[in-house]
C-alpha positions in Angstrom: -11.8 -23.7 -51.6 -11.1 -20.1 -52.5 -7.3 -20.6 -51.6 -7.3 -24.2 -54.0 -8.8 -21.9 -56.7 -5.9 -19.3 -56.1 -3.1 -21.8 -56.3 -4.5 -23.6 -59.2 -4.6 -20.1 -61.0 -1.2 -19.3 -59.8 0.2 -22.7 -61.1 -1.3 -21.9 -64.5 0.1 -18.3 -64.9 3.3 -19.5 -64.0 3.4 -22.2 -66.5 2.7 -19.4 -69.1 4.0 -16.3 -68.0 6.8 -17.2 -65.8 7.4 -15.9 -62.2 7.7 -12.2 -62.8 3.9 -11.8 -62.6 3.0 -14.0 -59.9 3.4 -11.2 -57.3 0.2 -10.0 -58.5 -1.7 -12.8 -57.2 0.2 -12.9 -53.7 -2.0 -14.4 -51.3 -3.4 -12.3 -48.6 -2.3 -13.2 -44.6 -5.9 -13.2 -43.2 -4.2 -14.2 -39.8 -2.2 -11.1 -39.6 -4.4 -9.2 -37.3 -2.7 -8.3 -34.2 -5.5 -8.8 -31.3 -3.2 -7.0 -28.4 -2.1 -4.0 -30.5 -4.4 -1.4 -31.5 -4.4 1.9 -33.6 -4.0 4.8 -31.6 -6.0 6.9 -34.2 -9.0 4.8 -34.2 -8.6 2.3 -31.7 -9.2 -0.5 -34.1 -7.6 -3.8 -33.6 -7.5 -5.0 -37.3 -3.8 -3.9 -38.0 -0.9 -5.8 -39.7 2.6 -5.6 -39.5 3.9 -3.3 -42.2 8.0 -3.1 -42.0 10.1 -1.5 -39.4 10.7 1.6 -38.1 14.6 2.4 -36.7 16.0 5.1 -34.2 19.4 5.4 -32.6 17.7 5.6 -29.1 15.5 2.6 -29.6 16.8 0.6 -32.3 14.6 -1.3 -34.6 10.8 -1.1 -33.8 8.0 -3.0 -35.5 5.7 -0.8 -37.6 2.0 -1.6 -38.1 -0.7 -0.4 -40.6 -4.4 0.0 -39.6 -6.8 -1.4 -42.3 -9.7 0.8 -40.7 -8.1 4.2 -41.1 -5.4 3.6 -43.2 -2.7 4.9 -41.1 0.7 3.8 -40.1 2.0 3.6 -36.5 4.3 2.0 -34.2 3.3 0.5 -30.7 3.3 3.4 -28.0 5.0 2.2 -24.9 6.1 4.1 -21.8 9.3 5.4 -23.9 7.4 6.5 -26.8 9.1 9.5 -28.6 11.7 9.5 -26.0 15.1 10.8 -27.6 17.0 8.5 -24.9 16.8 4.7 -24.6 15.1 3.0 -21.6 18.4 1.6 -19.9 19.6 5.4 -19.9 16.6 6.8 -18.3 16.6 3.9 -15.7 20.2 4.3 -14.9 19.4 8.0 -13.8 16.6 7.1 -11.6 18.6 4.4 -9.8 21.5 6.9 -9.5 19.2 9.7 -8.1 17.6 7.5 -5.3 21.1 6.1 -4.7 22.1 9.5 -3.3 23.7 11.2 -6.6 22.3 14.7 -7.5 21.0 15.3 -10.6 23.9 17.7 -11.8 26.0 14.9 -10.7 24.4 12.4 -13.0 24.8 14.9 -15.7 28.6 14.7 -15.1 28.3 11.3 -15.4 26.5 10.8 -18.6 29.0 13.5 -20.2 31.8 10.8 -19.3 30.1 7.7 -20.3 27.4 8.6 -23.2 28.0 10.6 -26.3 24.6 12.3 -26.2 24.2 14.0 -23.0 21.2 14.6 -20.9 20.5 18.3 -19.1 20.2 18.0 -15.3 16.4 19.3 -15.8 15.6 16.6 -18.4 16.9 14.0 -15.7 14.6 15.6 -13.0 11.5 15.5 -15.0 12.2 11.7 -15.8 12.3 11.3 -11.9 8.8 13.1 -11.5 7.3 11.6 -14.8 8.4 7.7 -13.9 7.8 8.2 -10.0 4.3 9.2 -10.8 3.6 6.6 -12.9 5.2 3.7 -11.2 3.3 4.7 -8.0 -0.2 4.5 -9.8 0.5 0.7 -10.2 2.2 0.2 -6.6 -0.7 1.7 -5.0 -3.2 -0.3 -6.6 -1.4 -3.8 -5.3 -2.9 -5.8 -2.9 -0.6 -6.6 0.1 -0.2 -9.4 2.6 1.3 -8.2 5.9 1.3 -8.4 9.5 -0.7 -7.6 12.1 1.2 -4.3 13.4 1.4 -1.0 11.6 3.7 2.0 12.6 3.3 5.5 11.5 4.9 8.3 12.0 6.1 11.7 10.5 9.4 13.6 9.8 10.3 17.0 9.1 11.9 17.8 5.8 14.0 21.1 5.2 14.7 23.9 7.9 11.8 25.3 10.0 12.7 28.7 8.9 12.6 27.9 5.3 9.4 28.3 3.2 10.7 25.0 1.4 10.3 22.5 4.5 7.5 20.2 4.7 6.3 16.9 6.5 6.8 13.3 5.1 4.0 11.1 6.7 4.8 7.5 6.3 3.7 4.0 7.5 5.4 0.4 7.7 4.7 -3.1 8.1 6.6 -4.5 11.1 6.6 -8.0 9.6 7.7 -7.2 5.8 9.1 -3.8 6.6 6.9 -2.7 3.5 6.5 0.8 3.5 2.6 0.7 3.1 1.8 4.2 2.2 3.4 8.0 2.4 2.8 11.7 1.6 4.7 14.6 1.5 2.6 17.9 2.5 3.3 21.3 3.9 1.3 20.1 7.3 1.0 17.2 9.5 -2.8 17.6 10.8 -5.8 15.1 11.0 -6.4 15.6 7.1 -3.2 14.6 6.0 -2.9 11.8 8.2 -6.2 10.3 7.3 -5.4 10.5 3.5 -2.4 8.3 4.6 -4.5 5.8 6.7 -6.9 5.5 3.8 -4.5 4.3 1.4 -3.4 1.8 4.1 -6.9 0.4 4.5 -7.3 0.0 0.6 -4.2 -1.8 0.3 -4.4 -4.0 3.2 -8.3 -4.0 4.3 -8.4 -5.5 7.6 -5.0 -7.3 8.2 -3.7 -4.9 10.8 -4.8 -5.3 14.4 -2.2 -2.7 16.2 -1.5 0.5 15.2 1.6 2.2 16.7 2.3 6.2 16.7 4.0 8.5 18.8 2.3 11.0 21.0 0.9 13.4 18.4 -2.9 14.1 19.1 -4.1 13.9 15.9 -3.5 10.0 15.7 -6.4 8.8 17.7 -9.4 11.0 15.8 -7.5 9.8 12.5 -7.5 6.2 13.2 -10.9 6.2 14.6 -12.3 7.7 11.5 -10.6 5.2 9.3 -10.3 1.9 10.9 -12.1 2.3 14.0 -10.5 2.1 17.4 -11.5 -1.3 19.0 -12.2 0.2 22.9 -14.8 2.8 21.1 -16.5 0.3 18.9 -19.9 -1.1 20.1 -19.2 -4.3 20.4 -15.4 -4.0 21.7 -14.5 -6.8 19.1 -14.0 -5.0 15.8 -11.6 -2.3 15.1 -7.9 -2.0 15.9 -5.9 -1.1 19.2 -4.1 2.1 19.3 -0.7 1.7 20.8 0.5 4.9 21.5 4.5 5.4 22.4 5.7 8.5 23.7 9.3 9.0 23.5 9.4 12.3 25.8 7.9 10.0 28.5 10.5 7.5 28.5 8.0 5.0 26.7 10.8 4.3 24.1 10.9 4.5 20.4 9.1 3.0 17.4 12.5 1.4 16.2 11.3 -0.1 13.0 9.7 3.2 11.3 12.7 5.3 13.1 15.3 2.9 11.1 13.3 3.9 8.0 13.4 7.5 8.8 17.2 7.1 9.0 17.4 5.4 5.4 14.9 8.8 4.1 17.3 11.1 5.6 20.6 9.6 4.2 19.0 10.2 1.0 17.4 13.9 1.4 20.2 15.3 3.5 21.7 17.1 0.6 18.1 18.2 -0.6 18.3 21.3 1.6 14.6 21.4 1.0 12.2 21.0 -1.9 12.5 23.8 -3.9 9.2 23.1 -6.3 5.7 22.5 -5.8 4.1 19.9 -3.2 3.0 17.8 -5.9 6.8 17.5 -7.2 8.2 16.8 -3.7 5.5 14.1 -3.0 6.4 12.6 -6.5 10.2 12.4 -5.6 9.2 10.9 -2.1 6.8 8.6 -3.8 9.8 7.4 -5.8 11.8 7.0 -3.2 8.9 4.5 -1.5 9.4 2.6 -4.8 13.0 2.6 -4.4 12.6 1.5 -0.7 10.2 -1.4 -1.4 11.2 -2.6 -4.9 14.6 -1.7 -5.5 17.0 -1.9 -2.6 17.4 -5.1 -0.6 16.5 -4.8 2.8 19.7 -5.7 5.3 17.6 -7.6 7.9 15.5 -9.2 5.5 17.9 -10.3 3.0 15.5 -9.3 0.2 13.4 -6.6 -1.1 10.3 -6.1 0.9 8.2 -6.3 -2.0 8.6 -10.2 -2.3 7.0 -10.7 1.0 4.4 -8.5 0.9 3.2 -8.9 -2.7 3.1 -11.6 -5.2 4.6 -9.8 -7.8 7.7 -11.0 -9.5 10.6 -8.7 -11.3 12.7 -11.3 -13.1 14.6 -8.4 -14.9 17.7 -7.2 -13.2 17.0 -3.6 -14.1 13.8 -3.4 -11.6 13.2 0.1 -12.6 12.4 -0.9 -16.4 10.4 -3.9 -15.0 7.9 -1.7 -13.0 7.7 1.0 -15.8 6.9 -1.7 -18.3 4.2 -3.0 -15.6 2.8 0.3 -15.2 2.2 1.4 -18.8 
């Protein structure tokens, strides 16, 4: 009824005064409230579109107006206030985990992009987005096989103060790197943290856990999964398959093959010169690259396609993961 009265009044005014005064009675759009976009200032969702905001890095972006606090804003994405576009940032991530150093990436940008980025900026992008994506990927529930292999490898020289241990685990069926961590030691505490993350993602899918002869593994497995031969009924828990290469018992081939892929990337690192936290972020980024970006040669696809229900339709998988994690 209100719209009918306004329309009748508009027709009368057009007839009397002409079109130049009709903008005063412009019909309000009561359906412009965006239910998904919220104001970053007051967290209200009573917002309307109000023009565009254009930058060289991100192009034209929709600008919104909040009716609650009367402030204008643009949607805050994972690349909010970044001075480089998402394609350039994800390009640097991809080149780094394919084996190119940050300084060589900087030289590449000097040749192909007019506005260059410092190698320090590239390093910060790697740390930032590796952390962000890993928080999302660590929350995924996995569909795995029955055997888990876990091992550790030393990174850096023993005499160097920058060396540490990369503790990782892999599902032998899907080749998915289930959990990993970089730390200064490879003691029971660090192994338990990795195994707890494995159990969080897979629950009770694993029946066998294969390790080498390190003495910390049996107690760590008992505290997280419970060993079947030490349970009260001998029916629950996992079997610990301990393979000692020094005694001629063979090798854990699948996880050792994973370590060869890791060494191919880190052989030029000469150890981590930053904090343990930043080193762990870089290795988390490699875990993401191994599981979601590169194709496994034996499988013919990425491990995540077998272990998760996740669909990455964008060819730029780094960008797809960043958008999903925001």
